[in-house]
C-alpha positions as a Markdown table, in Angstrom:
| # | Residue | x | y | z |
|---|---|---|---|---|
| 1 | Met | 0.0 | 0.0 | 0.0 |
| 2 | Lys | 1.4 | 3.4 | -1.0 |
| 3 | Phe | 0.7 | 6.9 | 0.6 |
| 4 | Gly | 2.5 | 9.5 | -1.6 |
| 5 | Gln | 6.1 | 8.5 | -1.7 |
| 6 | Phe | 5.9 | 6.1 | 1.3 |
| 7 | Arg | 5.2 | 2.4 | 1.1 |
| 8 | Val | 3.3 | 0.9 | 4.0 |
| 9 | Ser | 3.3 | -2.8 | 4.3 |
| 10 | Pro | 0.1 | -4.7 | 5.4 |
| 11 | Arg | 1.9 | -5.8 | 8.5 |
| 12 | Ser | 2.8 | -2.2 | 9.5 |
| 13 | Phe | -0.8 | -1.1 | 8.9 |
| 14 | Thr | -2.1 | -3.9 | 11.1 |
| 15 | Leu | 0.3 | -3.0 | 13.9 |
| 16 | Ala | -0.7 | 0.7 | 13.7 |
| 17 | Ala | -4.4 | -0.3 | 13.9 |
| 18 | Val | -3.7 | -2.4 | 16.9 |
| 19 | Phe | -1.8 | 0.4 | 18.6 |
| 20 | Val | -4.7 | 2.9 | 18.0 |
| 21 | Gly | -7.1 | 0.4 | 19.4 |
| 22 | Met | -5.0 | -0.1 | 22.6 |
| 23 | Val | -4.8 | 3.7 | 23.1 |
| 24 | Ser | -8.5 | 4.0 | 22.7 |
| 25 | Leu | -9.1 | 1.2 | 25.3 |
| 26 | Ala | -6.6 | 2.9 | 27.7 |
| 27 | Ile | -8.4 | 6.2 | 27.3 |
| 28 | Gly | -11.7 | 4.6 | 27.9 |
| 29 | Ala | -10.5 | 2.7 | 30.9 |
| 30 | His | -9.0 | 5.8 | 32.4 |
| 31 | Ala | -12.3 | 7.7 | 31.9 |
| 32 | Ala | -14.2 | 4.8 | 33.5 |
| 33 | Phe | -11.7 | 4.8 | 36.5 |
| 34 | Asn | -12.1 | 8.5 | 37.0 |
| 35 | Lys | -15.9 | 8.2 | 36.9 |
| 36 | Arg | -15.7 | 5.4 | 39.4 |
| 37 | Ser | -13.5 | 7.5 | 41.7 |
| 38 | Val | -16.0 | 10.3 | 41.6 |
| 39 | Glu | -18.8 | 7.9 | 42.4 |
| 40 | Val | -16.8 | 6.4 | 45.4 |
| 41 | Ala | -16.1 | 9.9 | 46.7 |
| 42 | Lys | -19.8 | 10.7 | 46.5 |
| 43 | Ala | -20.7 | 7.5 | 48.3 |
| 44 | Leu | -18.2 | 8.3 | 51.1 |
| 45 | Asp | -19.7 | 11.8 | 51.4 |
| 46 | Val | -23.2 | 10.3 | 51.6 |
| 47 | Glu | -21.9 | 7.9 | 54.3 |
| 48 | Asp | -20.4 | 10.8 | 56.4 |
| 49 | Thr | -23.4 | 13.1 | 56.0 |
| 50 | Thr | -26.4 | 10.9 | 56.2 |
| 51 | Gly | -25.4 | 7.8 | 58.0 |
| 52 | Ser | -27.3 | 5.6 | 55.5 |
| 53 | Ile | -24.3 | 3.5 | 54.7 |
| 54 | Ala | -22.0 | 4.0 | 57.7 |
| 55 | Val | -21.5 | 1.1 | 60.1 |
| 56 | Lys | -22.8 | 2.0 | 63.5 |
| 57 | Ser | -20.4 | 1.8 | 66.4 |
| 58 | Ser | -21.1 | 0.6 | 69.9 |
| 59 | Arg | -18.9 | 3.3 | 71.3 |
| 60 | Val | -18.1 | 6.5 | 69.4 |
| 61 | Ala | -16.5 | 9.7 | 70.5 |
| 62 | Leu | -16.0 | 13.2 | 68.9 |
| 63 | Val | -12.9 | 14.8 | 70.3 |
| 64 | Ile | -12.3 | 18.5 | 69.5 |
| 65 | Gly | -9.2 | 20.4 | 70.6 |
| 66 | Asn | -9.0 | 24.1 | 69.6 |
| 67 | Gly | -5.8 | 25.8 | 70.5 |
| 68 | His | -4.9 | 28.5 | 67.9 |
| 69 | Tyr | -7.4 | 31.4 | 68.0 |
| 70 | Pro | -6.3 | 34.5 | 66.1 |
| 71 | Asp | -7.9 | 36.7 | 68.7 |
| 72 | Ala | -6.0 | 35.1 | 71.6 |
| 73 | Asn | -2.7 | 36.4 | 72.9 |
| 74 | Gln | -1.2 | 33.0 | 72.9 |
| 75 | Pro | -2.2 | 29.4 | 71.8 |
| 76 | Leu | -4.1 | 27.1 | 74.2 |
| 77 | Lys | -1.4 | 24.4 | 74.1 |
| 78 | Gln | -3.2 | 22.4 | 76.8 |
| 79 | Ser | -6.3 | 22.1 | 74.7 |
| 80 | Leu | -4.4 | 20.3 | 71.9 |
| 81 | Asn | -2.5 | 18.1 | 74.4 |
| 82 | Asp | -5.7 | 17.2 | 76.2 |
| 83 | Ala | -7.5 | 16.2 | 73.1 |
| 84 | Arg | -4.7 | 14.0 | 71.9 |
| 85 | Ala | -4.3 | 12.3 | 75.2 |
| 86 | Leu | -8.0 | 11.6 | 75.6 |
| 87 | Ala | -8.3 | 10.3 | 72.1 |
| 88 | Thr | -5.5 | 7.8 | 72.8 |
| 89 | Val | -7.2 | 6.6 | 76.0 |
| 90 | Leu | -10.6 | 6.4 | 74.3 |
| 91 | Arg | -9.3 | 4.3 | 71.5 |
| 92 | Arg | -7.6 | 2.0 | 74.0 |
| 93 | Asp | -11.0 | 1.7 | 75.8 |
| 94 | Gly | -12.8 | 0.6 | 72.6 |
| 95 | Phe | -14.1 | 3.9 | 71.2 |
| 96 | Asp | -14.3 | 4.8 | 67.5 |
| 97 | Val | -12.7 | 8.2 | 67.8 |
| 98 | Ile | -13.4 | 11.2 | 65.4 |
| 99 | Met | -10.8 | 13.8 | 66.2 |
| 100 | Val | -10.3 | 17.3 | 64.9 |
| 101 | Glu | -7.8 | 20.0 | 65.9 |
| 102 | Asp | -8.0 | 23.7 | 65.5 |
| 103 | Ala | -11.4 | 23.3 | 63.9 |
| 104 | Asp | -13.2 | 26.1 | 62.1 |
| 105 | Lys | -17.0 | 26.2 | 61.9 |
| 106 | Asp | -17.3 | 23.9 | 58.9 |
| 107 | Asp | -14.8 | 21.4 | 60.4 |
| 108 | Met | -17.0 | 21.2 | 63.5 |
| 109 | Ser | -20.2 | 20.8 | 61.6 |
| 110 | Arg | -18.7 | 18.0 | 59.4 |
| 111 | Ala | -17.4 | 16.3 | 62.5 |
| 112 | Val | -20.8 | 16.3 | 64.1 |
| 113 | Arg | -22.3 | 14.8 | 61.0 |
| 114 | Arg | -19.7 | 12.1 | 61.1 |
| 115 | Leu | -20.6 | 11.4 | 64.7 |
| 116 | Glu | -24.3 | 11.2 | 63.9 |
| 117 | Ser | -23.6 | 8.7 | 61.0 |
| 118 | Lys | -22.0 | 6.3 | 63.5 |
| 119 | Ile | -24.7 | 6.4 | 66.2 |
| 120 | Gly | -27.2 | 3.6 | 66.5 |
| 121 | Pro | -29.7 | 2.6 | 69.2 |
| 122 | Asp | -27.1 | 0.7 | 71.2 |
| 123 | Thr | -24.3 | 3.3 | 70.9 |
| 124 | Thr | -22.6 | 5.1 | 73.8 |
| 125 | Ala | -21.7 | 8.5 | 72.3 |
| 126 | Leu | -19.2 | 10.9 | 73.8 |
| 127 | Leu | -18.4 | 14.6 | 73.1 |
| 128 | Phe | -15.2 | 16.2 | 74.3 |
| 129 | Phe | -14.4 | 19.8 | 73.6 |
| 130 | Ser | -11.5 | 21.9 | 74.8 |
| 131 | Gly | -11.1 | 25.5 | 73.8 |
| 132 | Phe | -13.0 | 28.7 | 74.3 |
| 133 | Gly | -16.7 | 28.6 | 75.3 |
| 134 | Ile | -19.3 | 31.3 | 75.7 |
| 135 | Gln | -22.8 | 31.2 | 77.1 |
| 136 | Ser | -25.6 | 33.0 | 75.2 |
| 137 | Gly | -29.4 | 32.6 | 75.6 |
| 138 | Arg | -28.9 | 30.1 | 78.4 |
| 139 | Glu | -26.9 | 27.8 | 76.1 |
| 140 | Ser | -23.2 | 27.0 | 76.1 |
| 141 | Tyr | -21.4 | 27.5 | 72.8 |
| 142 | Met | -18.2 | 25.8 | 71.7 |
| 143 | Ile | -16.2 | 28.4 | 69.7 |
| 144 | Pro | -14.4 | 27.5 | 66.4 |
| 145 | Val | -11.0 | 29.0 | 65.7 |
| 146 | Asn | -12.3 | 31.2 | 62.9 |
| 147 | Ala | -15.2 | 32.8 | 64.9 |
| 148 | Gln | -15.7 | 36.5 | 64.4 |
| 149 | Ile | -17.3 | 37.6 | 67.6 |
| 150 | Trp | -18.1 | 41.2 | 68.4 |
| 151 | Lys | -21.7 | 41.0 | 69.7 |
| 152 | Glu | -23.8 | 38.3 | 71.3 |
| 153 | Ala | -25.6 | 37.4 | 68.0 |
| 154 | Asp | -22.2 | 36.4 | 66.6 |
| 155 | Val | -21.9 | 33.7 | 69.3 |
| 156 | Arg | -25.0 | 32.0 | 68.1 |
| 157 | Arg | -24.0 | 32.5 | 64.4 |
| 158 | Asp | -20.4 | 31.2 | 64.6 |
| 159 | Gly | -20.5 | 28.9 | 67.7 |
| 160 | Leu | -21.8 | 25.4 | 68.1 |
| 161 | Ser | -23.9 | 24.8 | 71.2 |
| 162 | Val | -23.3 | 21.8 | 73.4 |
| 163 | Glu | -27.0 | 21.2 | 73.5 |
| 164 | Thr | -27.2 | 20.9 | 69.7 |
| 165 | Val | -24.7 | 18.1 | 69.7 |
| 166 | Leu | -26.4 | 16.3 | 72.7 |
| 167 | Gly | -29.7 | 16.8 | 70.8 |
| 168 | Ala | -28.2 | 15.2 | 67.7 |
| 169 | Met | -27.2 | 12.2 | 69.8 |
| 170 | Lys | -30.7 | 11.9 | 71.2 |
| 171 | Glu | -32.3 | 12.2 | 67.7 |
| 172 | Arg | -30.1 | 9.3 | 66.6 |
| 173 | Ala | -31.3 | 7.3 | 69.6 |
| 174 | Ala | -28.0 | 6.9 | 71.3 |
| 175 | Lys | -28.3 | 4.6 | 74.3 |
| 176 | Val | -25.9 | 6.7 | 76.4 |
| 177 | Lys | -24.8 | 10.4 | 75.9 |
| 178 | Leu | -21.6 | 11.5 | 77.5 |
| 179 | Ala | -19.9 | 14.9 | 77.4 |
| 180 | Val | -16.7 | 16.4 | 78.8 |
| 181 | Ile | -16.6 | 20.2 | 78.3 |
| 182 | Asp | -13.4 | 22.0 | 79.2 |
| 183 | Ala | -14.2 | 25.5 | 78.0 |
| 184 | Ser | -14.7 | 27.7 | 81.0 |
| 185 | Arg | -11.7 | 29.8 | 80.2 |
| 186 | Arg | -11.3 | 33.6 | 80.2 |
| 187 | Asn | -11.5 | 34.3 | 76.5 |
| 188 | Pro | -10.5 | 37.2 | 74.2 |
| 189 | Tyr | -14.1 | 38.1 | 73.4 |
| 190 | Glu | -14.9 | 39.4 | 76.9 |
| 191 | Arg | -16.3 | 42.9 | 77.2 |
| 192 | Arg | -17.0 | 43.2 | 73.5 |
| 193 | Phe | -20.7 | 43.3 | 74.2 |
| 194 | Arg | -22.6 | 44.5 | 77.3 |
| 195 | Ser | -24.6 | 41.3 | 77.8 |
| 196 | Tyr | -21.5 | 39.2 | 78.1 |
| 197 | Ser | -21.8 | 36.5 | 80.7 |
| 198 | His | -18.7 | 34.8 | 82.2 |
| 199 | Gly | -18.2 | 31.1 | 82.0 |
| 200 | Leu | -20.7 | 28.6 | 80.7 |
| 201 | Ala | -24.4 | 28.2 | 81.3 |
| 202 | Pro | -25.8 | 25.2 | 83.0 |
| 203 | Ile | -26.0 | 22.5 | 80.3 |
| 204 | Asn | -29.4 | 20.9 | 79.8 |
| 205 | Val | -29.0 | 17.1 | 80.3 |
| 206 | Pro | -31.0 | 14.8 | 78.0 |
| 207 | Asp | -32.3 | 11.4 | 79.2 |
| 208 | Asn | -29.6 | 8.8 | 80.1 |
| 209 | Ala | -26.7 | 11.3 | 79.8 |
| 210 | Leu | -23.7 | 12.3 | 81.9 |
| 211 | Ile | -21.9 | 15.6 | 81.6 |
| 212 | Leu | -18.6 | 16.8 | 83.1 |
| 213 | Ser | -17.9 | 20.5 | 82.9 |
| 214 | Ser | -14.6 | 22.0 | 83.9 |
| 215 | Ala | -16.1 | 24.7 | 86.3 |
| 216 | Thr | -19.2 | 25.8 | 88.1 |
| 217 | Pro | -21.6 | 27.6 | 85.7 |
| 218 | Gly | -20.8 | 31.3 | 85.4 |
| 219 | Arg | -17.2 | 30.8 | 86.6 |
| 220 | Val | -14.0 | 31.1 | 84.6 |
| 221 | Ile | -10.6 | 29.5 | 85.2 |
| 222 | Asp | -7.1 | 30.5 | 84.3 |
| 223 | Glu | -4.7 | 28.2 | 82.5 |
| 224 | Leu | -2.1 | 26.7 | 84.9 |
| 225 | Ser | 1.3 | 25.4 | 83.9 |
| 226 | Gly | 1.7 | 21.8 | 82.9 |
| 227 | Gln | 1.3 | 19.6 | 79.9 |
| 228 | Tyr | -2.5 | 19.0 | 80.5 |
| 229 | Ser | -5.2 | 21.1 | 82.1 |
| 230 | Leu | -6.0 | 20.2 | 85.7 |
| 231 | Leu | -9.3 | 18.7 | 84.6 |
| 232 | Met | -7.7 | 16.4 | 82.0 |
| 233 | Ala | -4.8 | 15.5 | 84.3 |
| 234 | Glu | -7.2 | 14.2 | 86.9 |
| 235 | Leu | -9.6 | 12.6 | 84.4 |
| 236 | Leu | -6.7 | 10.6 | 82.8 |
| 237 | Lys | -5.7 | 9.3 | 86.2 |
| 238 | Asn | -9.3 | 8.1 | 86.9 |
| 239 | Leu | -9.8 | 6.6 | 83.5 |
| 240 | Asp | -6.8 | 4.4 | 84.1 |
| 241 | Lys | -8.4 | 2.7 | 87.1 |
| 242 | Ser | -9.7 | -0.8 | 86.6 |
| 243 | Asp | -13.3 | 0.1 | 87.8 |
| 244 | Ala | -13.8 | 2.7 | 85.1 |
| 245 | Asp | -17.5 | 3.3 | 85.5 |
| 246 | Ala | -18.4 | 6.6 | 83.8 |
| 247 | Glu | -20.2 | 8.2 | 86.7 |
| 248 | Ala | -17.6 | 7.2 | 89.2 |
| 249 | Val | -14.8 | 8.5 | 87.0 |
| 250 | Phe | -16.5 | 11.9 | 86.5 |
| 251 | Ser | -17.3 | 12.2 | 90.2 |
| 252 | Arg | -13.8 | 11.3 | 91.4 |
| 253 | Thr | -12.4 | 13.7 | 88.8 |
| 254 | Arg | -14.6 | 16.5 | 90.2 |
| 255 | Val | -13.4 | 15.9 | 93.8 |
| 256 | Ala | -9.7 | 15.6 | 92.8 |
| 257 | Val | -9.8 | 18.9 | 90.8 |
| 258 | Ser | -11.5 | 20.7 | 93.6 |
| 259 | Arg | -8.9 | 19.5 | 96.1 |
| 260 | Ala | -5.9 | 20.2 | 93.9 |
| 261 | Ser | -7.1 | 23.8 | 93.2 |
| 262 | Glu | -8.1 | 24.3 | 96.9 |
| 263 | Gly | -11.6 | 25.0 | 95.8 |
| 264 | Glu | -10.7 | 27.6 | 93.1 |
| 265 | Gln | -11.9 | 25.2 | 90.4 |
| 266 | Val | -14.9 | 23.0 | 91.1 |
| 267 | Pro | -16.1 | 21.0 | 88.1 |
| 268 | Thr | -19.8 | 20.2 | 87.6 |
| 269 | Val | -21.2 | 16.7 | 87.1 |
| 270 | Ser | -24.7 | 16.4 | 85.8 |
| 271 | Ser | -26.3 | 13.0 | 85.4 |
| 272 | Ser | -29.6 | 11.4 | 84.2 |
| 273 | Leu | -28.1 | 7.9 | 83.8 |
| 274 | Ala | -30.5 | 5.1 | 84.5 |
| 275 | Gln | -27.8 | 2.6 | 85.0 |
| 276 | Gly | -24.0 | 2.2 | 85.3 |
| 277 | Val | -22.0 | 2.8 | 82.2 |
| 278 | Pro | -18.6 | 1.2 | 81.9 |
| 279 | Phe | -16.0 | 3.3 | 80.0 |
| 280 | Arg | -14.2 | 0.3 | 78.6 |
| 281 | Ser | -15.5 | -2.3 | 76.1 |
| 282 | Asp | -15.3 | -5.9 | 77.2 |
| 283 | Ala | -12.3 | -6.4 | 75.0 |
| 284 | Ala | -10.5 | -3.4 | 76.5 |
| 285 | Val | -11.3 | -4.7 | 80.0 |
| 286 | Ala | -9.7 | -8.1 | 79.1 |
| 287 | Ala | -6.6 | -6.4 | 77.7 |
| 288 | His | -6.3 | -4.2 | 80.8 |
| 289 | Lys | -6.4 | -7.3 | 83.1 |
| 290 | Glu | -3.6 | -8.9 | 81.1 |
| 291 | Arg | -1.2 | -5.9 | 81.6 |
């Protein structure tokens, strides 16, 4: 076969045709792979946001440590250390842990949706937050690192209320709701609006729930030196005891913090539990006994 001055043999023509076919197949396969990748990403997004696919966990925890606030004079190093230490202990004790650090508003909202997706009727769900908190309208708000707060309405706009997360646990029919809120700090938003109230508000306790707050409602605490906050240091000690019943752990932590601070910091424990709640899963208990 001739094309102008060039002669093309039948064999060369066949090889060229085969090559073109292989390239076409590769392009088609690549396109199909990309389409599949997008579909998988969409499926994972559905799993995280709706919970329709997600496997429910018997123990799930959302751990948030916010330390770097642009409006603060210095980072809250203890908040990040506390979150990391508690996440490690919770995983040891059989919790499926969702952890976020220096979370902005969107990060916190996505994390709550992930928490919801993992909750079923037999789930023990736990919320931990360490960072700045503000009370507004008799609710306690956890403040993301990108909050722009100059008036009280900004708190409700940018913050995430503890009650909202507890309500989400209740709506998903969690068997037990637990919360540890370490956010009664003196924060950089003070005195920016007249109606500012110190500390956190009393947290409304849903049914079969247990809440540990770092200070008495309306009180603020100052950061002390050390790797961990006083609340977390005592909580970690009590979580390491063999009889780690949730209510006993929280109550002992409250007493220990009060004694260590000579009454300057008195945590609050609020409970509506109908029965004892072990912190550790059966597998974690067995592993602890073997140590």
